[in-house]
N, C-alpha and C positions, 0 to 999 in steps of 0.2 A: 684384301683378298690378291691369291698369288698368281703369278703369269706362267699360264703351262707351256708357255713357249720360250724360255728361259734356258740358257744353256748352262749358267751360271751351275760348275762342280757337277755336271755332266760329261760322262767318262763317254768318248767317239773315236774311235779307231778311223784311220785316214791311211789307204792304201796307196802306193805311190806318191810318198811322203818326202821322197828324195827331191823331186824336180816337178817342172810344170805346173799342173793342173792340181795336183794332191799337196803340192810344195806350200800355191796360195790357197789353197781351201782351208789348210792345216792352220794357217796364219791367220786367216779371216776370222775360222770359230774360236781361236785362242784367243781376239780382240773382244769375242763376244762371251766370254767368258767359261767356255767349255776346257775340258782338261782332255788332253789331244795324247791317243797311242799313234806315234807315227812308226809305218811299217813301211819297209824295203828292202833290199837288199845290200845296199852300198851305206855301211854306218858311216861313214866320213862327211858324204853329202845329207843323209838323217840330220845329223851335230850338226852340220851349214843351217839346215831348217830351223831347227831346232835354237840354233842361236838368233831368230830373225824372230822368233815367234814373242808374243807379249808373255811376261812370266815365264821364261822358260823350265825355274825348276817345278814348276805347275804339272809338267808333259812329261811323259817318260818313251824311249828310243826301244822301238823292237826289231831284230833282224831276220826277217823271215822270207822266205824264197817262195812264191804264193804257187809256183810250179809245181809243187809238192805239194798237192793236195789230200795226202794223207796224211801228213803232217797237222794239218789246220786245223780240225779239233781238239788235239792235244794241245796244242799253241795255248787255241783260246781257252781252254781252263785252264791254264798254266799263268797266263796273262792275268785272267778274273781274280785267280787266288792272289796273285803278286801286289795288286791293287785294292783289294781288299771289296771289289765293289762290281756290282756287273756292269757290262755295256749297255751305255745309252742309245748309242747309234754307229752305223757307218758311212762313211763317203769311201767309196773304192773307183780308184785312180790309177790300178799298177796296170802295166801292157798296153798292148795297142788294140785296137778293134776294127775286123774288117765290116765296114758296111754291109750286109745283107738282108734281104729280106727276113723274116722271124720265122716265116711258113718254113725257109728251108735251110735253117738252122739244126744240124746235129752235132751231136758230140764230137766226131772226128773235126767237123768243121771250127766247134770251140777249142779245141785243143788247138 
């Protein structure tokens, strides 16, 4: 019987992978068999994270500034085509967040 919770060979996008929680999450996911798409703005820091991961050759670095929200859909199609697989998950850790009640969050506050 196969394990439906396995991460083996699952492609997971990790944003904010150049430092902090994003980098640590990428490392843990790689130790559990996932193939990681490390996303961030700083390529050298993404490379530092990649070098600390389990089986670095199984993962890819993608430099992207998520502030350019119009570029994200075409970027996702390009990356999916380049890895030859759909994405299986997303761990979003890019940026910083202001803690406010969800009911008063609007687009201006989000940006």
